[in-house]
N, C-alpha and C positions, 0 to 999 in steps of 0.2 A: 718515587725511589723508595729499593726497601733496603734495610740494613742487612749488611748480610751476617750469615750464620758465624759467629763465634765471635764476633767484632762490632757487638751492640755498643751503640752512643748512652754515657751516662747521663743519668738524670740532671746533672750539672751543666753537663755541657749542652743537654737542651734547655733549661733556664736560663742560661747565659742569653741563650740566643734570641728567647721570647720570653720576657719579663712578663706580658700577662699569663702566661703558662705556669711560671714559678709562681705568681700571687694565687691565682688557682687551683694549682696541684698541693699549695703552699695551706690552704683553706679548706680541702675536701679531700687530699689523698688520692691517689691512685682507683681506688673501690670506686672512685666516681668516674672510671674511664668510660663508661656508659654515656653516662650526660653529655661530656666531651664530646664523645663521637658523634653524640645523637640517635644512637641507635643499641640495639643489645648486643652482648659482648659474650658468649654462649661461653667461650672459655677460659674469660676473663683468671678466673684463679691458676689458672697452669703456668700466667705469664712469673717467667722467673724473677727474682728479686734482681736490681740494677737495671734490669731490659724496660727502655723506652718501646710503647707501639710504634709500628712502621710509618704511621699516619699522622705521629707525633713529631717522630724522629727526621723526617725528612728535613736536609736543608737544601736549599736548591739555592737561595743566596740570591734567586731572581729578584726577589721585592728589593734588594739593594739597587738594582739598574735600572729604578727610576727616572734617576737622573740621567742616563745615561743615552748618545743618540746611535742609532745604525751599528753597535757592534754584534761580532758576531761570535758566540758564545759556541765555547772548545769542549766544560764540562762546570756542568756544577755544585761538583762538592771536592775537594774543595773550587768556588768561584774564579773561571776564568774565560776572558772573554779578550779578543782582537780587534782591528779597527780597521776597517776595509781602507787603502792606500788613498781614495781621493777625499777620504772624508779629515787626512792628516793636513791639509794645507796650509793650513794657522800657519803663521808663523810660532805665535806662543799658544800648545795645548790647552784647550779648555778643558773643564772636569768632563763636560759630556762625552770628551772626544780622547782621552786617554787610557791604556790597555787596563785590564784586571789582572793580577797575578796575585792569587794567593794560594799561602799552601797550609792552612789552618782557617781556622774560625773566624770570625771580625769578634773582638774582642768588645763587652758590654760596655765599657768605660768609651770606646772608641762610638759607638751606637747611641750611644748615651751624649757626646758632645763633651765630656763629662772631665775635665782633666783638674781636677780637687786632690790637693796632696798628692799631685805626680813627682817622680822627682829622677834623677839621669844619674847614676853612679860611676863613675870613673876609679877603676882597683885594678888591681895587679901589679906589675910592673912600673910602678910611680913609685913617687916619692912622697907625694901629698895626696892620697887617697881624695877624690870629692864626692862630694853628696849634692848636689845643684837642684833646686829645682826650677821651671820654667820663667820664673819670674828674674829667678839669681843669673839666668844661663843670658836674660836680656838685657839685665844692669853691667851684670859682669863682662861683658864682651862686645863685641862690633858686631852689630847688625848687619850683613850684606843679602845683596838681594842679584839673584842669578837666573838665566836663563840654563838649563843644565838638560840633556837627553839623559833620561833615562829608557832601556832597552833587555829585556828578558834576554838570558842565555843562548835559553834555543829558539829565540825568534829565526824564523828561516829553517827550521826544521824537516816542515812539509815536503823540500825539494829535497832531502836527499834520500840515496838509492844506492844500497835497498834501505827502506824506510825504519825507522830507530822509535822505541817505544819515549812513550810524552803528550805531553800537549802540541796537538800538529799545528803551529804558528804558521804562518806566511809572510805577510809582509809588517803586518798589522800590532803587535808587541812592543811597539816603542812611541813615545812622546817626548817633547821638548817644552814643557809647563816653567812658569819660572817659580825660585823657592827664594822662599826669604826664612833666612837664620841665623845663624852663627858657625863662624870657620872651624872645623872637627879638630885641623892642627892646633888654634887658640887653645881649645878646652883643652888638649893632652900637651902642651907645654907648660900651660898652668897646673896643672899634674905633674909635672918633671918625668917624663920620660926617661927613665933609667935607660943604662948603655946595655944591659939586658935585653929589652925590647926587640923582639920578632915579628911581630904578627897582632893584631887587634880580633876582638871577639867581638862581637855586637850579639844582644839579646834585646826581645820583645815578650809582651804579655798577650797577644794571640794565643785563641785556645787550639789545641792539637784537636785534631778533627776523632780520636778515638773520645775526648771529654777528657783525659787525663791531664791536670791543669799543672803538676807536677812531670813531665813528656816536654820536652823540647819539639817546637814546632820547627824552626828553622835558626839555626845559629851560626851567619857564616865572617869570614872578616878578612880582611886586606895586609899588605907587607907592611909595617909601621913606615916605609920611605914613602908609601899611597899614601897613607892617612895625614902626615906631617906636610903635604904639599898642601896648596892655596885655595884646592879648585872645589875642595869635599868641604860638605856643609852639615850641620848638626839643623835638622828644618823643622819649623812648626808650623809655617802658613807655603801655600801653594795658589798660585795670581791672585797673589794679596787678599787670599780668604782662612782662615782654619784650615788647619789638612780635612781631607774628608774621612770619614771611618773608613771605605773601602782603602785608603791610601796611606793610613798610619798617624791619625790621631793619637795623640795630642802633637807628636815627635817621632822623626825619624830621619833618618842620615840618606845621603844623596849624594854617592859617592860613584862620578862622574866617569866614561873609559872604560870601567870594570861593567860586567854583568849585574844587570839589578838588584837580582839574589843578594849581593851585599848590603845593600842600600837598606840595611833593616828598618823595617815599619815598627809603631808603637813602642819606639825604643825606651829602656830604659836603667841596661846598661851595656857599660864598655869595658871590656876588659883587654887589658895589654899585658901581651904571653909572651914568655919567650921560649918559644919556638909555635911552630905555625900552627894553628886554630886546630882543634879537632871535634868541633859543634855540632850540631845536624845539619846535615847535606854539607858537610866539607871533608867530609872520606868518601872509600869505596868510588862510585864510579860519578857522583852526583857532581856537577859541573866542573865534571875535570874533562879532558883531552888527552888522546895518548904521547907520551912523550917523544917518539918517533911517528911517519908516517905509517898507516896501513894501511891495507887491502881494504874493499869494503864487505864487511861483515866480518869482518875480522874479531875473535875473542880477544881481547887483549886485559894482559895479569894486571890485577888492580897495581901492585909496586910500580906500575910501567905508566901507572896515569898520573899526571901534573895538575895542579889546580888552573883553569882558565883565568887569565885576567886581562889584560889587556883585549877588547871587541876590536872585531875587523872594521876597513873602512866599509862605508855602505850609502848607497842612497836608493830613493826610491822616486816615481813619477806622478805626484800629487794633483796636475792639472793635464789634458783633461782625464776626466772616468775611462777606463778602460771601453772598448765599443760604441766611443762618440764614434760620430759621424762628420767629416768638415767638406770643405768642399773642396775639389781636384783647382791644383793652381793655384791656390789663395792661403797666403802666411796664417800658422795659426800657432801660436805662442805653446812652448810643454814647460812643465813647469815642477819643480820638486825642493828636496833639502837631501844635502849631505854629508855624512857626519864620521867621525873617527873616534876610535878609543884611545889615542894616542894625543887628539888634540885637534887642530886645525887640518884642511882637507885641501888640497894642493890644485886639483884640478876636476871636473865634469866634463867626459863626453855624453852625447848622444847619437846612436843609427838609427836612418831609415831602414837598410838593405841587411837587417839578418848579421850587423855584424863587419860589413865588406868597408866598409868607408864610416868615418866619424867627423864628430865637428863638435868644436869644442864650444861648452855651453857657459854663458855669463856665470860668475859663483861670487856672490857677494861675503865679504867677510864677515864673521859671527860676531854678537853685540858682546861678546866675551868668550873666552875655551870651554872650549864643551860643548856650548851651542851649535845645534843645527845651522846647515848655512842653504842660503836660501839658491841658488841656483835657476836659468831661466832658457830658451834658447827656441828661435824664432824656425820652424819647419815646412816646408811645403812640399805637401806631397802631391808628384809630376802628373799624374792623370791616375782616372777612377780604378780602387780597387782595395787589395787587403795589404795594410802593414803593419808594422811592430815599429815602437820607438824603443830601444831597447840604453839604460842607462848606464854608464860607468865610470865611478868617484874613482881619483888615484891619490891615497897618500904623501904625505909630506918625502917621503922614503921612496917614492917612486913605486912602491905597492898599487892594484887595482884590482879591482872586485873581474872575479872570473866568469865567463861565462855559462859553466856550469860548476855545480856544487861543490867546492873546495876540500879539503882532504875528510877525509870520510871517518868518523870518530861515534862510538857505541851509544851517546846518547843526543847526537844531531845538535850538535851547539856550533855557535859562529861561524853559520851559513850566510855569508855575502853575498852570494850570486846575483848576477844584475839584475835589476829591477827592469819585465817588459811590461807593455801595456800595447794594446791592440787599437787602432784606427781603420777606421772605412774613409774612403776619399770616394767622394757621388760627383755627378755633373752639375 
């Protein structure tokens, strides 16, 4: 993939990704370009200063996929990949099956798993600004471990009609790992949140695609009331291991119930604001939806867009895999997960007859708030032929998943259409 004209990658960005390249160019300079590429470069003298040759500037990120299993890559710059539903059957999502959502480049500190000298600043509308090392976080605050759903705000975007721009996620931009860290609320309270506090702003050290280290990649935040709930954590471990490079090493936020974009990776600063945060991807139409229902395809004025906060209730079928053959007249277990931005799910129902009748599934309680909940149903396909299993979760307020895409929005956020799989009954 070549760089787009007028938007060259800087050498600093390429060096951050490729330490071998950094060392080589540090010794030889670009005059050794032919040696690097293994061929003559007839017009090398014409290469403008600051440009990195396309062959060296490629940033597929695919080498970071080595530990992943079965994910579908939606984009390679930045790297984004989702997980097929049948690979999300684990109660605790393992690393190899957790979706990837990058907004920029993975910082070198994460690639090297090097947290030496890392600090987290907490400042802004607080009485006592804090500068905390990871060791200080561990020593000063209670360590907690929680299973928490993390879901991209654009999960389900592929199902909107008309289509919207952005990664065309289907149902696999979600997972429920086990996170270990300290409560965000405990840290904020230690800093002394002022009465003037309205919002948090989150910052990390990931690198912008342009390579400009001064340009923010993404800096989002949440209302202070959400930040002070006990569920959000500042995590340093996932599934009992240090955070992987793709998922935020050495620190990240996990703010359940809200789109994963607020769960800042590579976290090094939390700024408490006296207004709604205005960092990168907080304004315009980024992670925003219309303040009122609009017809599909409508252009919505920027002033009529509001920040996406709570994610809607949702469920997926994780077993069997879609297209599976089962014997007619025999009982088959169908199972999956359900979750909700408000907390616990109230019920899950399944249908075999395209939504004409519904059967309630057995729904297990979550191990903690904001973990997804296992559901199971025993179904019998009465005769040979084609069937679909539709799943519908309902939240505590009686709001359920729609059979068609919900209210349209320009960027395709928060689609909680009912998930369905195909089964074929054979004699």
